[in-house]
N, C-alpha and C positions, 0 to 999 in steps of 0.2 A: 161696400165695394171699395177696394183700395186702388189708387192711381199712382203712377210714377210721379215723383216730385218734379214739377216743371223748372224749379230753380237749379237743382243739382243733378237732374236727369237720373235719379235713382242712386247716385253715388254716396249720398249722405254728407259729402263735403263739396264746397264750392269755392272758387277763387274769390278773394276779397274784392268787393266792388270798387271801382275807380281808384285802384292802387297800381303802382308800377308792376310790370311782370316780374316773376321770379319770387314773389312772396308765397309762402306755403298756403295751401287751402285752409279755409276755416270751416267750423261746423255749420251746416245749413240751418238757418233759423226757422225755415218753413216746415221741414219734415223732422227736425231735431235729430238728424243723422240716421234716420230709419230708411230714407230713400223712398217711402211710400207715404201718401197723404190720403185722408178720407174724402168723401164727397162734399162735406161742408167746407172743408179747407179749400178744395178745388174751386168751389163756387165763390169763396172769399177772394181767391187770386183772380178769377175771371171778373168779379165785380170791381176789384181794384184796378185791373187793366182798363176796364171800360171807363171808369172815372177819370183815369189819367188821359186816355184818348180823348174823351169829351172836353176836358180842361185844356189840353193842348190844341185841340181843333178850334177852340175859342180864343186861343192866344193868351190865356191867363197863366200868370205865374202861380206856383204853388202857394206862395205867401198871400197872394191876393184872393185866390180861391178859398183858402183856409179862412180868411177874414169873412168872406161871403157866407161860408158854412158856419161861422161862429166857433171855430175850433182852432187850436194852435197848429202852426205849420208842420211840427214834427208828428202830430197826430194824423194829419192828412197823409204824410209820407208813409206811415205805418199802414194806413188803409189802402193806399195805392199799391203797396208791396204785398198786400193780402195777409199781413201779419196780425191784424186786429179787425173786429167787425165794424161795419158802417153804421154810425149813428143816423137816426132819422133826419137830422139837419143836413147831412151830406146827401142823402137820397133826394130830399126836397130841392137842394141847390142844383143837383145835376138835372132834375126835372125842369127847373127854372132855366137852365142853360138852353135846353131844347126849345122852350117856349119863347124866350126873348134874347136871342144870341146877339143882336146888334147892340144892345145895352151894354154888354160886357166887352165887346170887341172894338168899339169905336176908336180908341186911341192905342190899341195894342200894337207893338212892333210886329213885323212880318216874321214868321218862324217857319222852319222846314218841318218835315214829317216827324222828326225826332224831338221837336220842341226847342231846338237850338235857334238862335237868331239867324235869320236868313241873310245871305250875303248882301251887303249894301244897306242893311237896316241899321238905323241909328240906335234903336232899342230904347229910345226915350233919353238918351244922353246927349248933351249939347257940347259942341266943340267950343272952347273959349280961348 
């Protein structure tokens, strides 16, 4: 069963992420410009979104969580975007977050729902 691509909404092209407006759309890396994805790809996307949500709920940076998982930050980024499969080490680390959240969260700066530093949070930086 095919599903509409959640990144490009079936258009096959998507605006470049985090770039100024006005740039031309780029080929969608998720559906490869087809606008449709299969069930396995959709599950990969949903899994990546849940990993990102769990990581942000614990206040962990991508770099720190990648270290916990034993993978490079760029690999975790691809997993969270649904562009590659989740290795077993990531699944174990996500399960570990649910079991012992205080261990990872004790010195994390306050963050809002999007994972951005909350207003007034020093984010671990000291004024000198």
